[in-house]
N, C-alpha and C positions, 0 to 999 in steps of 0.2 A: 605920290600917293593919289594927286591930284589927277592923274590920266585915270586912275581904277574906278574914282568917283565918277569924273564924265562918261565913261564907259555904261557903269550900272546905271545911271541914268538915261544913260543916250538908248541904251537896248531898253528899259523900261520904256520910254516915251514914244517908240517905234515898232513895238509890238500891240499884242493884243489883248485886252482886257474883258474878261468874261462873265459882265455883269446882262441881265437883260436889255434888250434895245428894241422897242419898240418899231414897226414900220414907219410911226409916224414921224420919226427921228428923222427919214430921210423922206426928199422931194422926190418926185418922177422923174426928173432930170438927174438928179442924182446918182437915183437907183440903174437909170440908165447906164449911166458912167461907168459905174461901180460892174455892171455888166461887159461893158465891152472890154475893164482892165482883166476882167478874171479870163475871158477869151484871151489875152494876149501872156500870163501867169501859168495857166492851168493847158499844159500842150497834150495835142489828141492821142490817147492812151490806146495800147495794143489789146491792155487788159486791165481791168481795175481791180482791186482788192477791197472787199469791206473787213476791217479787222477786227477782232471781239473788243477793241478800246472804244469804239465809237466811232472812228477816222478813215478815211478812202485812201488808199494809196495808188497811185498810175504808175502802170509800165511804160513809158516812156520813151523814145527811139534815144539809144545813148550821144546821138550826134545832134540833136535838136532839144534836148534840155534847154531850161530857164538861161543858165548860164551863159549861152552861146551869145543871148539878146545882149549882152552887156556890151558897151561899145569898144571895147578894151579889149576885147574877145573875137572879135568878129572874124580875124585870121590865124584865130588860133588851132595850134595842132596840135588832137586829143591825144592824150597820153595815156594807155587804156592800163597801165602797170606800171610802179616804181623800178627804177636800176638796184633797191635794192630788196627788192621784192623776198629773192631766199632768204636774204640774213632777219628779214620779218619770221619767216614760217618755221625756221632754225632755230628762233629764241625761243617757237613756242609760249605758253602761257605758265610763271610762274604760281602754281596755286598752290598751298599745301593741305595734305590729306584731312585736316582738320575743317578746310573749308568746300562751303559749296560752289560748285559750278557758276561762273556768270553768264546768265541767258539775256540777252537783248532781241525782242520781239522780231523777226524777220518775218520778208516775201519773198514768193520763186516768182522772177521775173523771166522772160527768156530769154534767149542769149541776144547781145544786140541793143537789149532794153535795161532802162534803171529804175530804182522804184521814186517815185517824188510823193510827197506827202502831196493830195488834194487842199488846195486855197479854198473857200467855201463862200456865197456873198454873204452870209452871215459874219465872216471872219472880219469881211470889210467894214461892214456896218457898226461891228463892236468898235474897229480900230476909228472909225470916222468920229463914234460918239464918244472914246476917249480922250480924243485931242480938244473937246470941248471942257475937259478938267483941267485946272492947274492942278496937276498933280507933282510938277519938279518939285514946287516950293514947299514942300512936304514932305518930298522923298527923304529916307534915313540908309545911309550902308556904309557896312562895314566887313572889314576884309582880316583873317589871319593867314600868314603865309610864310613861305620860306622861298628865298629867290638870291637871283645871281646879277652880278649887272659887271659892264666891262664900262670903265669911263672911257680910254683908250685902247688904242690895240688887238688886242685878240676878239673872234667873235662868237658866237652859240649857232650851230648848226641843226640842233634838233634838240629833245628833251623827249623825257622817260617817266614813267612811275604807274605805279598800280595803285589804286585807291578803292577802299573799302566804302560799299554805294548802302549809302541809307536811304530812308524815304521820310525824312523831317518833316515836322508839324507845319503848315502854311496855311493861314488863310487868303482868300481874295485880295488882301489888302499885302502881302507879303511871297518872299522866293527867297530861296538858299541853293548854295550850288557848291560844288566843287569842283575845280578843274586845272589845267596846266596851259603856260602859254609865253607864246616867244612874242616880242617885241622889239621897235626902235623908235629912237626922235622923242621932241618933245610938242607939245602944241599943233600946229597943222600939219608936223609931220612925222606926227604918232602911228606909228600902224602895230599890228597886234594882228594874232593869232587866239582863240583857245578852246579847249574841248574840256569835255567833262561830262560830269552829269548834273542836274539839277530839278527843282518842285518849283512850278513857277506856273500857280491857278490861271495869271493873267495871260500866257500864251496859250494853254495849253485846253483853258477850262475844265480841268481836273486837276487834282492834289496826288496824282502820279508822280514817278522818277522817270525822266527821259537822259537820254543821251544826247547829248545840244552841242553844236558848234558854231563859233561865232568869228564876225572878224571887223576891220576899217583899216581904210587907210589914208584918214587925214585928220584924225583925234576925234571921228563921229560927229563931225561937221554937217556930211552929205554920206555919207557912205557908211556899212557896217549894217548888219542885219545878226538874226539868229538863225542857224539850220538855212532853208531854205527863201526865207521869206523876200529876199532879194537876189538880184542876178550875181553871180559871183562862182560860189563853189560847183566844182565838178565830180556829181555822185559819180562812180565807178562801179563797186561792185553789185551785186544785182541782187541779192536780200539783205545784207544787212545798210542800214542807211541813217544817219542824223535824224534825228527828232522824233528817235522810234521807241518806246517802252521797255524800261528795263523790267521784267516778270518778277524778277525777286531783289531782295531789297538785306540787309544784314541783320541782327537782333542783336541788341546789346546781351553781352555775356553769353553769348551761342553764336550761332552760325553766322562766318563773316561769309558774304558777297565779294568778290573783288573785282574789278574791272581795268585790265589794263590798258593804257592809251598812249599813244607820242604822236607830236608833231615833227617831222623830218621832213629837210629840204633835198631834194632830188640834185644828185650831182651832175646828171647829166642837162637837164631840162629847167633846174633852179624855182621848179615848183614847192608847194609845201605841201606834201602828204600828212594826213592822218590816215592812225590806224587804231581802233578799238575791237579790244582781244585777240592781237593779233595777224583782223585782216585790214588790208586798204582800204577803206572805205571810199573814199578819194582825193580829192586834193585842191588846192587856193591857186591857181594861177600866178607865178610873179608878175606877171602884165599888169594883177590889180594892183600892183603897192607901187608908190613912189621910193618906200622908202627900208625895204624891206629884205633889199639884197643878201644879207645877212641880219641877226641878232643879235642887241649889244646886252638884254637881258632875257633872263627865263624866270619860270616860278611855278612853284607847288602848294595849293592852298585852298579855302574857300570864300566864300561872298556870301550876304545879305543884302536884304532890301525890304523898307517897311514903309508904307505911304498911312500915315495919319493910327498908326499902329505900331505897339512894342514891335522889335526884332525876333525872329523866328530861330528857331535851332539851328546850330551850324553843324552839319556834319550828326553824329548820334543825340546829339543833345549836351553832351559829359564833356569837361575839360582834358585835357589829357593829362594822363595819367602814367605811360609807361606801358600800360595793359592795354593789350590791343585789339581786346575783345570790349572796350568798354569806347574810346573816343576814336572817331574816325581818322583813318591815316593813309599816308601814301608812303609805299615799302620799293625797294629797289627801285628808287630813282637814280637818273643818269641824263648825262647832257652832253652831246660831243660838239669841241670846239676845231673840229676840221672834218673839211667833208670826207662824205664815205669812213670815217672811222668808227672806234670801239666809243661805247657809253662809258662816260668817268662819274663816280660819286662824287659829289661835292664836298670838299675839306669843311670840316666845322669853322676854321678861323675865316672860310671864305663867303659861307651863307649868312644871308641878311634874314631876322627874324623880324617882323613887321603885324602887328596888331594892333589897331585902333580903339578897342573897346575891351581891357583886362578887364572889366567888372564881367563882362558876356561872353569874353572867347578868348581862347588861350593859343597858342602853338608853340610847339617845342622841337627844336631838331637833333635826332639822337647820334648823328653820324653813321658809322659804319655799326652793324649789329647782325646777330648770327644768323644762320641760315634759318629762313625761308625770307627773311625779312631786308638782309642788307642795308645799306645806306634809307633811314628811314624816320621821317618826322611824324609828331601825330598836332589836331588843331581840330577846338569846335567848341561848342557851349551851347550855355540852353535857352540863351538871348534874353529878350525881356528888355525895361526901360533902360537904354545903356546911353552913357554918357550925356546925360543929364536930360536928355530926350522924353517929352510926355512924363 
């Protein structure tokens, strides 16, 4: 579980904190360097879209997107669709009649172009200012998850699940997420990919819920980031993109909004594809990783971060209670232990349960339940002063 904490701390230390930054914090030379950096990461768009949420999305040539500036991807052959694409479409979205449809903010880019959220100079200024603060010394992280792990022998090639989506209350000093992941290795050989939803004011400058993806290939020593904040993720879909707002969220005891997600290795290319709501959004090329030809651990659950503050809510803010209209959940979870195979629900004897602050957060795995939940679990809690902190 040390790697879990490393991951959260790393992401916190490499992302943007949205407090006010005066121009006096940045010298003229530094301002010039920031401008040069922006030209490198913001590719010339054919079209720019001003979203209702205040940020700009650029439509960039799919073959000239930031990922291909990565040294390991100079000779990468673009994969425009996964070999298992038809299976994604056939699976569809399993949402019961009592649930509202999942709505991810989308844009419309022309054919041959993909949506990339624009990075601004203010983003970079906030990042620089943030690095002047001793954040890591006071960061508190917690997790509540169900995971499967092979010590030796078999491996995993995919993971899927449908999570209920919430908007947990988070201040500027807090973050809360629901995610699935695939990983392999330890220490410097620790490789990982995650996707899900989170509320992270430090990154986005607001307390909305966003769909996100993240990765590392060396235990977060030099690689890894959220979304497209560093080179690596290859965006394919022309409308749906990671880092987009989830415009509707669940209501405790009322309508549930569900987000079907998966991470699947393509049998032919060995790239790791992510899907959201049945849409193949893009992939992480196999060339990025030194120890993720297969995964030896997969998991479903939630996490929180707090800096100099009590831990925020996780999920709906409620503990698991077997009522799927209360605590946050994953339903219809599954894994692949052979390439291009069917998904299997985890046996209860094989599923590991982990939560490090039981007074604040809980997690329960229920195994196979009646339709429409299938293999399912609940996690979450109210947060607060956990584990003796604060």
